[in-house]
C-alpha positions in Angstrom: -103.6 4.7 26.4 -100.0 5.3 26.7 -98.2 5.7 29.7 -96.1 8.6 28.3 -97.5 12.1 28.2 -96.3 13.1 25.0 -97.6 9.5 23.5 -101.0 10.2 25.5 -101.4 13.7 23.9 -100.8 12.7 20.4 -103.1 9.8 20.9 -105.9 11.9 22.4 -105.4 14.6 19.6 -105.5 11.5 16.8 -108.9 10.3 18.3 -110.5 13.7 18.5 -109.9 14.1 14.6 -110.6 10.7 13.9 -113.2 11.4 11.0 -111.9 14.6 10.0 -108.6 15.7 8.3 -105.6 16.0 10.5 -102.7 16.4 7.9 -102.9 16.8 4.2 -99.9 15.8 2.1 -99.4 17.8 -1.1 -98.3 16.2 -4.0 -96.9 17.3 -7.3 -98.0 14.5 -9.5 -100.9 13.2 -7.5 -104.1 14.9 -5.6 -103.2 15.5 -2.1 -103.2 13.0 0.2 -105.7 13.4 3.3 -105.2 11.9 6.5 -107.6 11.8 9.1 -106.6 11.1 13.1 -107.9 7.4 12.5 -105.6 7.2 9.1 -102.6 8.3 10.8 -103.4 6.0 14.0 -103.8 3.1 11.8 -100.3 3.7 9.7 -98.5 4.2 12.9 -100.1 1.2 14.5 -99.3 -0.8 11.6 -95.8 0.0 11.5 -95.5 -0.5 15.5 -96.7 -4.1 14.8 -94.2 -4.7 12.3 -91.2 -3.3 14.5 -92.3 -5.3 17.6 -92.3 -8.7 14.9 -89.0 -7.4 13.3 -86.9 -6.1 16.1 -88.5 -7.3 19.2 -89.2 -5.3 22.3 -87.6 -2.0 22.5 -86.9 0.9 23.0 -85.0 1.2 19.7 -83.0 4.0 18.0 -84.2 4.6 14.6 -82.8 7.0 12.0 -85.6 8.2 9.8 -83.7 8.7 6.6 -87.0 9.3 4.9 -88.4 12.0 2.2 -90.9 14.2 3.1 -94.5 13.0 3.1 -96.8 9.8 4.5 -93.9 7.5 5.1 -91.9 9.8 7.4 -95.3 10.9 9.2 -96.3 7.5 9.9 -92.9 6.6 11.1 -92.4 9.4 13.6 -95.8 8.9 15.0 -95.4 5.0 15.3 -91.8 5.6 17.1 -93.4 8.2 19.3 -96.3 6.3 20.3 -94.1 2.8 20.5 -91.8 4.7 23.0 -88.6 4.4 20.6 -85.9 7.2 20.1 -86.5 8.9 16.4 -83.3 10.4 14.7 -84.6 12.4 11.7 -81.6 12.7 9.2 -81.4 14.2 5.8 -81.2 12.3 2.7 -77.4 12.6 1.5 -77.4 15.2 -1.3 -76.3 14.1 -4.8 -72.4 14.6 -4.8 -72.4 14.4 -0.9 -69.5 12.4 0.8 -72.3 10.9 3.0 -70.2 11.2 6.2 -72.7 13.2 7.9 -75.6 10.6 7.8 -72.8 7.9 8.6 -71.5 10.0 11.7 -75.3 10.4 12.9 -76.0 6.4 12.5 -72.9 6.0 14.6 -73.0 8.4 17.1 -77.0 7.6 17.9 -76.1 4.1 18.5 -78.9 3.5 15.5 -80.7 0.0 15.8 -81.4 0.5 12.3 -81.7 3.0 9.4 -85.4 3.3 7.9 -85.9 4.7 4.2 -87.8 3.9 1.2 -87.0 1.4 -1.6 -86.1 4.1 -4.0 -83.3 5.1 -1.4 -82.4 1.9 -0.1 -79.4 1.0 -2.6 -77.7 4.3 -2.4 -78.1 4.7 1.4 -76.7 1.3 2.0 -73.9 1.5 -0.4 -72.9 5.3 1.2 -72.8 3.8 4.5 -70.8 0.9 3.5 -68.3 3.3 1.9 -68.2 5.7 4.7 -64.6 5.7 6.8 -65.3 3.5 9.6 -69.1 3.2 8.4 -71.9 2.0 10.8 -72.9 -1.8 10.1 -76.4 -1.7 11.3 -79.3 -2.6 9.1 -80.8 -0.5 6.4 -84.8 -1.1 5.8 -86.9 -0.2 3.3 -90.0 1.0 5.3 -92.4 0.9 2.0 -91.5 -2.7 1.0 -94.2 -5.2 0.6 -92.1 -8.0 2.1 -90.4 -5.9 5.1 -88.2 -8.5 6.3 -86.4 -9.5 3.3 -84.4 -6.2 3.2 -82.8 -6.7 6.7 -79.2 -7.4 6.7 -79.1 -8.1 10.5 -81.2 -8.1 13.7 -80.6 -4.7 15.4 -79.0 -4.8 19.1 -80.7 -4.2 22.3 -80.6 -1.0 23.7 -81.5 0.4 27.1 -82.0 4.0 28.5 -79.3 6.7 27.2 -76.3 6.3 30.1 -76.2 10.3 29.7 -79.6 10.8 30.7 -83.4 10.2 30.4 -84.5 8.2 27.3 -84.9 10.8 24.4 -88.1 10.9 22.4 -86.0 12.7 19.6 -82.5 13.2 18.8 -82.3 16.3 16.9 -78.9 16.9 14.7 -77.4 20.2 14.5 -73.9 21.4 13.2 -71.9 23.1 16.1 -68.5 24.0 16.3 -67.0 20.9 15.6 -66.5 19.1 12.4 -69.1 17.0 12.9 -73.0 17.6 13.7 -74.1 17.1 17.4 -77.2 15.2 18.6 -79.6 17.0 20.8 -81.1 14.7 23.1 -84.8 16.0 23.4 -87.5 14.7 25.9 -91.2 14.4 25.6 -91.5 16.7 28.3 -89.5 19.3 26.5 -91.6 19.0 23.6 -94.8 19.4 25.5 -93.5 22.6 27.3 -92.3 24.1 23.9 -95.5 23.3 22.3 -97.3 25.0 25.2 -95.3 28.2 24.7 -96.2 28.5 21.0 -99.8 28.2 22.0 -99.3 30.8 24.6 -97.1 33.2 22.7 -98.7 32.9 19.0 -102.4 31.5 19.6 -101.8 28.1 18.2 -104.9 25.9 18.7 -107.9 23.8 17.4 -108.5 26.2 15.0 -104.8 26.1 13.4 -104.0 25.4 10.1 -100.2 25.1 9.5 -98.7 25.1 6.0 -95.3 23.3 6.5 -93.0 23.1 3.5 -89.7 23.2 5.7 -87.6 20.0 5.9 -88.8 17.6 8.4 -85.4 16.6 9.6 -85.3 20.4 10.7 -86.4 21.3 14.0 -88.5 24.2 12.7 -90.1 21.6 10.1 -90.2 19.0 12.4 -91.5 20.6 15.9 -93.2 23.7 14.5 -94.6 22.1 11.4 -95.5 18.6 12.3 -95.7 18.0 15.9 -97.1 21.3 17.1 -100.2 21.7 15.1 -101.0 17.9 16.0 -100.5 18.5 19.7 -102.4 21.8 19.6 -105.3 20.1 18.1 -105.2 21.8 14.8 -104.4 20.5 11.3 -101.4 20.8 8.8 -100.5 20.9 5.1 -97.4 19.3 4.5 -95.4 20.6 1.3 -92.3 19.0 -0.1 -89.2 21.6 0.6 -88.1 21.2 -3.2 -91.7 22.5 -4.3 -91.3 25.6 -2.3 -87.9 26.3 -3.6 -88.6 25.5 -7.3 -91.8 27.9 -7.3 -91.8 30.0 -4.1 -95.5 31.2 -5.2 -96.7 27.7 -4.4 -96.1 28.1 -1.1 -98.1 31.2 -0.8 -100.7 29.4 -3.1 -101.0 26.5 -0.5 -101.4 29.2 2.4 -104.4 30.9 0.4 -106.2 27.6 -0.7 -106.0 26.1 2.6 -107.0 29.1 4.6 -103.8 28.6 6.8 -103.2 30.9 9.4 -99.6 29.4 10.4 -96.7 29.1 8.1 -93.0 30.4 7.9 -89.5 29.9 7.6 -86.1 31.3 7.3 -85.3 34.4 5.8 -84.1 33.3 2.4 -87.5 32.1 1.6 -89.3 35.5 2.3 -86.8 36.9 0.2 -87.1 34.3 -2.6 -91.0 35.4 -2.6 -89.8 39.3 -3.0 -87.3 38.2 -5.9 -89.2 35.3 -7.7 -92.8 36.1 -7.6 -94.3 38.2 -10.5 -97.1 40.4 -10.1 -99.0 37.8 -12.6 -98.2 35.0 -10.6 -100.6 36.3 -7.8 -103.9 36.4 -9.4 -106.7 35.2 -7.1 -104.2 34.9 -4.2 -105.9 35.9 -0.9 -103.4 35.9 2.2 -105.9 37.5 4.3 -105.9 34.3 6.8 -102.1 34.3 7.0 -101.9 36.1 10.6 -98.7 34.2 11.9 -96.2 34.6 9.2 -93.2 33.6 11.3 -89.4 34.2 10.2 -86.6 32.8 11.6 -83.5 30.2 12.0 -81.2 32.9 10.3 -80.4 36.5 10.5 -83.4 38.7 9.2 -82.1 41.8 7.3 -83.9 44.8 8.7 -85.8 45.7 5.4 -86.7 42.3 4.5 -90.0 42.0 6.4 -91.2 45.6 5.9 -90.9 45.0 2.0 -92.6 41.7 2.4 -95.4 43.2 4.1 -95.7 46.0 1.4 -95.2 43.8 -1.1 -98.4 41.5 -0.4 -100.7 43.9 1.4 -102.4 44.1 -1.7 -103.4 40.2 -1.4 -104.8 40.9 2.2 -101.5 40.1 4.3 -102.0 41.4 7.9 -99.1 43.4 8.3 -98.8 42.7 12.1 -98.7 39.1 11.3 -95.3 38.9 9.8 -92.6 38.8 12.6 -89.3 37.5 13.5 -88.8 34.7 16.0 -85.5 33.1 17.6 -84.7 29.6 18.9 -82.6 26.6 18.6 -82.6 22.7 18.5 -80.8 22.8 22.2 -83.9 24.5 23.6 -86.4 22.0 21.3 -87.4 24.8 18.9 -88.7 28.2 20.1 -87.4 30.9 22.4 -88.3 34.4 21.5 -90.8 36.2 19.0 -94.4 37.3 18.8 -96.6 39.3 16.3 -97.4 42.4 17.0 -96.8 45.9 15.4 -93.8 46.3 13.3 -91.1 47.5 15.6 -88.9 50.3 15.2 -85.6 49.3 13.9 -83.6 52.3 15.0 -80.8 52.0 12.4 -80.3 48.4 13.6 -79.2 45.9 10.7 -81.2 42.8 11.6 -84.9 42.7 12.4 -85.6 41.9 16.2 -87.7 39.4 17.9 -90.5 40.6 20.7 -90.3 39.3 23.7 -93.6 38.8 26.3 -93.9 38.1 29.7 -93.6 34.1 29.1 -90.6 34.2 27.0 -88.6 37.5 28.7 -87.6 35.9 32.1 -86.4 32.8 30.4 -83.8 34.9 28.5 -80.7 36.8 29.6 -78.0 38.6 28.2 -74.7 37.6 29.8 -71.3 38.9 29.4 -69.5 35.3 28.2 -66.2 35.8 30.1 -67.5 37.0 33.3 -70.9 35.3 33.2 -72.5 38.4 34.6 -75.7 39.7 33.2 -75.6 42.6 31.0 -77.5 46.0 31.2 -80.2 46.7 28.7 -78.6 47.8 25.6 -75.3 46.1 26.0 -74.3 43.2 23.6 -73.6 39.8 25.2 -74.2 36.2 25.0 -78.0 34.8 24.6 -78.6 32.3 27.4 -82.1 30.5 28.0 -83.7 28.5 30.5 -87.0 26.8 31.2 -88.5 23.3 30.6 -88.0 23.1 26.7 -84.1 22.9 27.2 -83.0 19.3 26.1 -81.2 17.0 27.9 -77.5 17.3 26.2 -75.8 16.2 23.6 -75.1 12.9 22.3 -71.7 11.3 23.6 -70.3 14.9 24.4 -70.5 15.3 28.4 -67.9 18.1 28.3 -70.0 20.2 26.1 -73.1 19.1 27.6 -72.0 20.3 30.8 -70.7 23.7 29.4 -73.7 24.5 27.1 -76.6 22.8 29.2 -75.6 23.4 32.6 -74.5 27.1 32.9 -74.9 29.2 36.1 -74.8 33.0 36.3 -72.1 34.3 38.6 -73.9 36.8 40.7 -75.4 36.8 44.3 -78.9 37.8 43.0 -79.0 35.3 40.2 -82.0 33.4 39.1 -81.4 30.1 40.3 -81.3 27.0 38.0 -79.0 26.0 35.1 -79.0 28.1 31.7 -78.5 26.9 28.2 -75.4 29.0 26.6 -76.4 29.5 23.1 -73.1 30.9 21.4 -75.4 33.6 20.0 -74.9 37.1 20.7 -77.6 39.5 21.1 -79.1 42.8 22.8 -82.2 43.7 24.5 -83.8 47.1 24.3 -87.2 47.3 25.8 -89.3 44.1 24.7 -87.1 43.3 21.8 -84.3 41.2 21.1 -82.0 41.9 18.5 -79.5 38.5 17.7 -76.3 40.3 16.8 -74.2 37.4 15.7 -72.0 34.4 16.8 -69.3 34.0 19.2 -68.3 31.0 17.1 -68.1 31.1 13.6 -71.2 29.8 11.6 -72.3 29.9 8.0 -76.0 30.0 7.2 -77.5 27.9 4.6 -81.2 28.2 3.9 -81.8 28.0 7.6 -79.3 25.7 8.6 -76.2 26.2 10.6 -73.0 24.8 9.4 -69.9 25.5 11.4 -67.3 27.2 9.4 -64.4 24.7 10.3 -66.9 21.6 9.1 -66.7 23.3 5.5 -62.9 23.9 5.8 -62.1 20.4 6.7 -64.1 19.2 3.9 -62.5 21.3 1.3 -59.1 20.4 2.5 -59.8 16.8 2.0 -60.0 17.3 -1.9 -56.1 17.8 -2.2 -53.1 16.7 -0.1 -51.8 20.3 -0.4 -54.6 22.1 1.6 -54.1 22.9 5.2 -57.4 22.4 7.1 -56.0 24.3 9.9 -55.2 27.2 8.0 -58.5 28.3 6.6 -61.3 30.6 6.8 -64.9 30.2 5.8 -67.1 33.0 6.1 -70.5 34.9 5.0 -69.4 37.9 2.9 -72.9 39.5 3.3 -74.2 38.0 6.6 -77.9 38.3 5.2 -77.4 36.2 2.0 -78.0 32.9 2.7 -76.4 30.1 1.5 -73.2 32.3 -0.1 -69.6 31.7 1.2 -66.0 32.7 0.6 -63.4 30.3 1.3 -59.8 31.2 1.9 -57.4 28.5 2.4 -53.6 28.2 2.7 -51.1 25.5 1.2 -49.3 23.2 3.3 -45.7 23.9 4.1 -43.5 22.7 1.1 -46.3 23.1 -1.3 -46.2 26.1 -4.1 -49.5 25.3 -5.8 -51.9 22.2 -5.2 -51.0 18.9 -5.6 -53.6 17.9 -8.4 -54.4 20.5 -11.6 -55.4 23.7 -9.5 -58.4 24.3 -11.4 -59.7 20.7 -11.0 -59.2 21.0 -7.2 -61.1 24.5 -7.0 -63.9 22.8 -9.3 -64.0 19.6 -6.9 -64.2 22.0 -3.6 -67.2 23.8 -5.2 -69.2 20.7 -6.2 -68.5 19.0 -2.7 -69.5 22.2 -0.8 -72.6 22.5 -3.0 -73.4 19.0 -2.7 -73.2 18.7 1.1 -74.7 22.0 2.2 -76.0 23.8 -0.7 -73.5 26.5 -0.2 -72.5 28.5 -3.2 -68.8 29.4 -2.9 -68.7 33.1 -4.3 -65.1 33.4 -4.0 -62.5 30.4 -3.5 -58.9 31.4 -2.9 -56.1 29.2 -2.3 -53.4 31.0 -0.9 -49.5 30.6 0.1 -48.6 29.8 3.7 -48.7 32.4 6.2 -51.3 34.8 4.7 -54.4 34.4 7.2 -54.6 36.6 10.3 -54.2 34.6 13.4 -54.4 35.0 17.1 -51.5 34.9 19.5 -52.0 31.3 20.0 -52.1 30.6 16.4 -55.9 30.6 15.8 -57.2 31.8 12.3 -59.2 35.0 12.9 -61.8 34.5 10.9 -64.1 37.3 11.2 -60.9 39.5 10.7 -60.2 38.0 7.5 -64.2 38.3 6.5 -63.5 42.3 7.2 -60.4 42.1 5.3 -62.0 40.5 2.3 -64.8 43.0 2.5 -62.3 45.7 2.4 -60.4 44.3 -0.6 -57.1 43.7 1.5 -56.7 39.5 1.1 -53.9 38.7 -1.5 -54.7 36.9 -4.6 -54.5 33.4 -4.9 -51.9 31.1 -6.3 -53.8 30.9 -9.7 -53.3 34.6 -10.0 -49.6 34.6 -8.9 -49.0 32.0 -11.4 -50.7 33.9 -14.2 -48.8 37.0 -13.2 -45.5 35.4 -13.2 -45.9 33.6 -16.6 -44.5 36.2 -18.8 -41.5 36.9 -16.6 -40.6 33.2 -16.9 -41.2 33.2 -20.5 
């Protein structure tokens, strides 16, 4: 039995379900793969033996650049049981610049990148071509001859210099151009799982259908680890299958009699838009008592419409609810099932607080650091044992974000996490109203506006990355953005053909994050609103855009001038 509490808990649950299904993997072209506790333990043990033989004694930092399914599950469990640090990462999209994966590999000090043989050439080539790309080995985890794909032996590592040895490093886009790695301990995972168990009733009878990406905190923690730790079972579905046919998600819930499943607001909206009445024949959602919705703003009318639409198929209305959390808090912070809340004219669905979550959440004036009275908007602060240990290689951001204190004599003792989110508490409801810093939402994933702006500017020498404003024209419409970007001083138009530049920007943004640019305007220098210190006022530009007060771009100006010049 392992000494680590998280590893011990997992081993106990695998033993309890030794001969019965623990995780079922749905596959499009093949029958489902049913894995018992014994199967999972065997697969994890086999990988641990391979790693010990190939890499030597750990702990290791291993980047999991793996598709969803059996290999990711086995590697995740092998790493936790073996005392390693696991770093889930998204596979680079087609057309992606691969800089995100390269940054993750370098930032976490990876000893190896684990992938499948199908992805091995492209990942290896992408990392090699990335600017200042990492040189650690890329290993095909499903190769019959495991060692033949090694390029070099990994370097030994010790405990993180910044804090305790993390079990998981969860990367999330922040306010900088590059993603930040949140160090998550086994104790935080166990504590957050207990919060979900107590708030939502997760337990041995739970069946979770999870289609969320395995590298996302909601998919990794809530969809894979928590059902296992609670003694329940889960059904794992490829995210692309849900996006391709949303009814397949609901069909999986119905077929497997799942009581837990959820996702970002866009998933519920897709079900309303793309599932026809004829698609629902035989659908029985009476089992779905925990339909959680989170990871992005929830339009006020979305969940009521979802309840009404699928009530005819048995969906319990009180089981559809909003929730709130973030990777810095491992996952879950607020939200619980219950009767539909009265929205009172607010534009977003609130999250219900309970006796467990309410004491661990405060609304705070971000300047004075004084708690706000009920009904006043402020920054959401969180505390408790679920809090992560900080960011990788960012000591100052770690200090500011993870170790905040309230400036009041009667403040609750302890350090708080500053979320950067704005909210209001009314009674037992938390209304998440916005962001202090500018962030875009792409199907549940938070993308810093500056990150998108810098990538767009890199497509042409004439574009100024410090004079740009990316924003969502409709805060409730996921993965849709507008980009306004100025030319550098001395340029009257782009260095390359203007339409080619516009097309290239749209393609790379879609390739990197799946964000569709509804409007892209390349503006002459000096057109964006700025603060007195020279910073672009993104939200002010968003308001001006919605009001039709943003000027035309250089392409329109050129077309306007041509008749006079002729």
